[in-house]
C-alpha positions in Angstrom: 32.4 -54.4 -1.7 33.8 -57.2 0.4 32.0 -57.7 3.8 33.8 -58.5 7.0 32.8 -59.7 10.1 34.6 -58.8 13.6 33.8 -59.5 17.0 35.1 -57.8 20.0 33.7 -56.9 23.2 30.1 -58.6 22.6 29.1 -56.5 19.5 29.9 -57.3 16.0 30.0 -55.4 12.9 29.1 -56.2 9.6 30.8 -53.9 6.9 30.5 -50.2 7.3 27.2 -50.6 9.0 25.9 -49.5 12.5 27.0 -52.1 15.5 24.5 -54.1 16.7 24.3 -56.6 19.7 26.1 -59.7 19.3 23.9 -61.3 21.9 20.9 -60.3 24.0 21.8 -62.7 26.5 23.4 -60.8 29.0 21.3 -58.9 31.2 23.4 -55.3 31.0 23.0 -55.5 27.4 19.1 -55.9 27.6 19.0 -53.1 30.0 20.8 -51.0 27.6 18.6 -51.6 25.0 15.5 -50.8 27.2 17.0 -47.5 28.1 17.6 -46.3 24.5 14.3 -47.1 23.4 12.6 -45.3 26.4 14.7 -42.4 25.3 13.8 -42.4 21.5 10.0 -42.5 22.5 9.9 -39.9 24.4 11.8 -37.5 22.2 9.6 -38.3 19.5 6.3 -37.6 21.5 4.6 -34.3 20.3 4.5 -31.6 22.6 1.4 -30.2 23.4 2.6 -26.9 24.8 4.3 -26.1 21.7 1.7 -27.2 19.0 1.6 -26.0 15.7 0.0 -22.2 15.3 -3.6 -22.5 13.7 -2.4 -20.8 10.6 0.2 -23.6 9.9 -1.9 -26.6 10.5 -2.1 -29.3 8.0 -4.6 -29.6 5.1 -6.2 -32.5 7.0 -7.4 -30.4 10.0 -8.9 -27.7 7.6 -10.8 -30.7 6.2 -11.8 -31.9 9.7 -13.0 -28.5 10.8 -15.0 -28.3 7.6 -12.9 -25.2 6.2 -10.8 -25.3 3.2 -9.4 -21.8 3.5 -10.2 -18.4 5.0 -9.4 -14.9 4.6 -10.1 -11.1 5.0 -11.6 -9.2 2.5 -11.5 -6.6 1.0 -7.9 -7.4 0.3 -6.4 -4.6 0.2 -8.3 -3.0 2.7 -10.5 0.1 2.2 -10.1 2.5 5.2 -14.0 3.3 4.5 -15.4 -0.2 4.8 -15.6 -3.0 7.3 -13.3 -6.0 7.0 -15.3 -9.1 6.3 -14.3 -13.3 6.9 -14.3 -15.1 3.8 -14.7 -18.9 4.3 -14.4 -21.6 1.7 -16.3 -24.6 3.0 -15.9 -28.4 2.0 -18.9 -29.4 -0.2 -19.8 -32.0 2.5 -20.1 -29.3 5.3 -23.3 -27.9 3.8 -24.5 -24.4 4.2 -25.7 -25.1 8.0 -22.7 -25.1 10.0 -21.8 -22.1 11.8 -18.4 -20.7 13.5 -17.1 -18.5 16.3 -15.3 -15.5 15.6 -12.3 -13.4 17.2 -10.7 -10.7 15.6 -7.1 -9.2 16.7 -5.1 -6.2 16.2 -1.4 -6.4 16.8 -1.9 -9.4 18.1 -4.1 -8.3 20.8 -7.7 -9.7 21.1 -10.2 -7.1 20.4 -13.2 -6.8 23.2 -16.5 -7.6 21.5 -15.0 -8.3 18.2 -16.7 -11.5 17.8 -18.9 -11.2 14.6 -17.8 -12.2 11.2 -17.2 -8.4 10.2 -14.6 -5.9 12.0 -15.2 -2.1 12.0 -12.2 -0.5 10.6 -12.6 2.9 12.1 -10.2 2.9 14.9 -7.5 1.5 13.1 -4.3 3.4 12.4 -1.5 3.2 9.7 0.7 0.0 10.1 -1.6 -1.9 12.3 -1.8 -5.7 11.8 -5.3 -7.3 11.9 -6.0 -11.1 11.8 -8.9 -13.1 12.7 -9.3 -16.8 14.6 -12.2 -18.6 13.1 -13.6 -21.4 15.4 -16.5 -24.2 14.3 -19.3 -23.5 16.7 -19.7 -27.4 17.4 -16.2 -28.0 18.4 -15.0 -27.3 21.8 -11.8 -25.9 22.7 -9.2 -24.7 20.0 -8.4 -28.1 18.3 -9.9 -27.1 15.1 -9.3 -23.0 15.2 -8.2 -21.3 12.3 -6.3 -18.0 11.6 -6.4 -16.0 8.4 -3.2 -14.6 7.1 -3.2 -10.9 8.7 -3.4 -7.7 6.5 -1.9 -4.5 7.3 -3.4 -1.2 7.2 -2.5 1.0 4.4 -2.2 4.9 4.8 -5.5 6.8 4.7 -5.3 9.8 1.9 -6.6 12.9 3.2 -10.4 13.6 2.2 -11.8 17.1 1.2 -15.4 17.6 2.5 -16.2 21.0 0.9 -14.5 24.0 -1.0 -16.0 27.1 -1.4 -15.0 30.5 -3.0 -15.4 34.0 -1.4 -14.4 36.9 -3.8 -13.4 40.3 -3.3 -13.0 43.4 -5.6 -10.1 45.3 -5.5 -8.1 48.0 -7.7 -5.9 44.7 -8.8 -8.7 42.8 -9.6 -10.7 40.1 -8.5 -9.2 38.4 -5.4 -10.5 34.9 -5.0 -10.0 32.8 -1.4 -10.8 29.1 -1.1 -11.9 27.8 1.9 -11.4 24.3 2.6 -12.8 21.8 5.0 -10.8 18.4 5.1 -9.6 15.5 7.3 -7.2 12.7 7.8 -8.1 9.7 9.5 -4.6 8.9 10.6 -4.4 12.7 11.8 -1.5 13.4 9.6 -0.3 17.2 8.4 -2.5 18.0 5.4 -1.0 20.0 2.7 -3.1 21.3 -0.5 -2.6 22.4 -4.0 -4.7 24.7 -5.6 -5.3 24.6 -9.3 -7.3 27.9 -10.5 -9.4 27.9 -13.6 -10.8 30.2 -15.6 -13.6 29.4 -18.3 -12.2 25.5 -17.5 -8.8 26.6 -18.4 -6.0 26.7 -16.0 -4.6 29.9 -15.2 -2.6 29.3 -12.1 -1.3 26.4 -10.0 0.2 27.1 -6.5 -0.2 26.1 -2.8 -1.6 29.4 -1.7 -5.2 29.6 -1.3 -5.8 33.1 -2.4 -5.2 34.4 -6.1 -5.9 37.7 -7.6 -7.0 37.7 -11.2 -7.0 40.8 -13.0 -7.7 40.0 -16.7 -11.0 38.8 -16.6 -13.7 39.5 -18.8 -17.5 40.1 -18.0 -19.4 36.7 -17.5 -16.1 34.7 -17.2 -16.7 31.7 -14.7 -14.0 31.0 -12.4 -13.4 28.3 -9.8 -10.8 26.3 -8.0 -9.5 22.7 -7.8 -8.1 21.6 -4.6 -5.9 18.5 -4.2 -4.9 17.3 -0.5 -1.7 15.9 0.3 -0.2 14.1 3.2 3.4 12.5 3.7 2.4 9.4 1.8 0.6 10.8 -1.2 -2.4 12.7 -2.6 -6.2 12.2 -1.9 -8.8 12.8 -4.4 -9.4 16.8 -5.7 -12.4 18.6 -4.9 -13.8 21.5 -7.2 -15.9 24.6 -5.8 -18.7 25.7 -7.3 -17.8 28.4 -10.1 -18.2 32.2 -9.5 -19.2 34.4 -12.6 -17.2 37.2 -13.3 -18.8 40.8 -13.2 -21.1 39.5 -10.6 -20.6 42.0 -7.7 -20.5 40.8 -3.9 -23.1 42.6 -1.5 -21.9 45.3 0.8 -22.7 45.3 4.3 -23.7 48.8 5.3 -24.7 48.2 8.9 -22.6 48.6 12.0 -22.8 46.3 14.8 -24.6 47.3 18.1 -22.9 47.1 21.4 -24.5 45.1 23.8 -26.2 46.9 27.0 -27.7 44.2 28.7 -26.5 41.1 29.8 -29.8 39.2 29.3 -30.4 40.2 25.2 -28.6 41.4 22.3 -30.3 42.3 19.0 -28.7 43.6 15.7 -30.4 44.5 12.3 -27.8 43.5 9.5 -28.1 45.8 6.6 -26.9 45.1 3.3 -27.0 45.9 -0.3 -26.1 44.2 -3.8 -24.8 46.3 -6.4 -26.3 44.3 -9.1 -29.8 44.5 -7.7 -29.6 40.4 -6.6 -31.5 39.7 -3.4 -29.3 39.2 -0.6 -29.6 36.4 2.1 -27.8 36.1 5.5 -26.0 33.4 7.6 -23.9 33.1 10.7 -20.5 31.5 10.1 -19.2 32.2 13.8 -21.4 32.7 16.7 -21.4 32.0 20.4 -24.3 29.3 21.2 -27.9 30.1 21.2 -27.4 33.4 18.6 -29.6 33.3 15.5 -29.9 35.4 12.2 -33.0 35.8 10.0 -31.8 34.4 6.6 -33.8 37.2 5.1 -34.2 40.3 7.3 -30.5 39.7 8.9 -31.8 40.2 12.6 -29.4 38.8 14.8 -30.9 37.8 18.4 -28.7 36.3 21.1 -29.7 35.6 25.0 -27.0 34.7 26.8 -27.6 31.9 29.2 -27.1 32.3 32.9 -23.1 32.7 33.6 -22.2 33.5 30.2 -19.8 36.6 30.0 -16.8 38.1 28.5 -16.5 38.7 24.6 -17.6 36.4 21.8 -16.6 36.4 18.1 -19.4 36.8 15.7 -18.9 36.6 11.5 -22.0 37.4 9.4 -22.0 36.4 5.7 -24.3 38.2 3.1 -24.7 36.3 -0.1 -26.1 37.0 -3.2 -26.8 33.5 -4.7 -24.6 33.7 -7.5 -21.4 32.7 -5.6 -20.6 36.2 -4.5 -20.3 37.0 -0.7 -19.4 39.7 2.0 -18.6 39.2 5.3 -18.7 41.1 8.7 -16.9 40.4 12.0 -16.7 41.6 15.4 -17.0 40.7 19.2 -20.0 40.9 21.4 -19.0 41.8 25.0 -21.6 40.5 27.8 -21.7 43.3 30.4 -21.2 41.7 34.0 -24.3 42.3 36.3 -23.8 44.3 39.1 -23.8 42.6 42.4 -26.7 43.3 44.9 -25.5 45.1 48.1 
């Protein structure tokens, strides 16, 4: 391409390039050049107030801090175990280096969370957790590094216990499954009950009771319970099996009324049709009430200021899974006021 040179107003243009000064001897042109250079230098200066976030700093800054990479483990996180910082160091850094830590939940620093591990018991589904790591020998935040954040997953419901109660009726054996469960996210829990006879499934339903009529002597029955929240299922748990043909005890005594506000006593009497020994326990009772496991004697001394009705539930068990229970209320009489 042919080049051409034109000269106009103190500027010359070569080809299609940028215009340059034809002469710098003229004072106004020198002044213009100085202003342009000053503005350019100011625009290219780094802004300390808008510095690069610690999680996006260049690899050479990672190397200067003695850390090649940081992360949070386990990943994915488990709601039942603490989180821990994983640090990959430069070989030259050695094992003697130490670090400062600050954990954040939803971008807010957690007070006192300055160890290399973090307790997850207070977290909720959807929380975002990250940690900032700073070498102990560095002052300020110049070498601080942030681990990539993790999101707290759903905590599935957990079944703590499943027990069976048996009641013999004219329609057959009525079985009741009593379930104790919890959900760390406080979600509503729903259950699925799988009833088994001799390890074979005979019924699956959402009710915690079932009546089994076609049972033979010495059949073994149990239930497997699976908990659900709105995000899925937890681990199932199976109750200890009951042996069919084993009859539950019968409670024969009638609860006594409380005649004095200072002491309540009641001797529970029960018999087992199969001759099995019977043991007693309190499943529900006011504070301070006790029952002798062998004799069934109930004793309660209400404290000062205790009044009103108090619910009691007594269990009689034969040791083979069959149980009977008795429920009643104990009313503490009001002590007459002195004239």
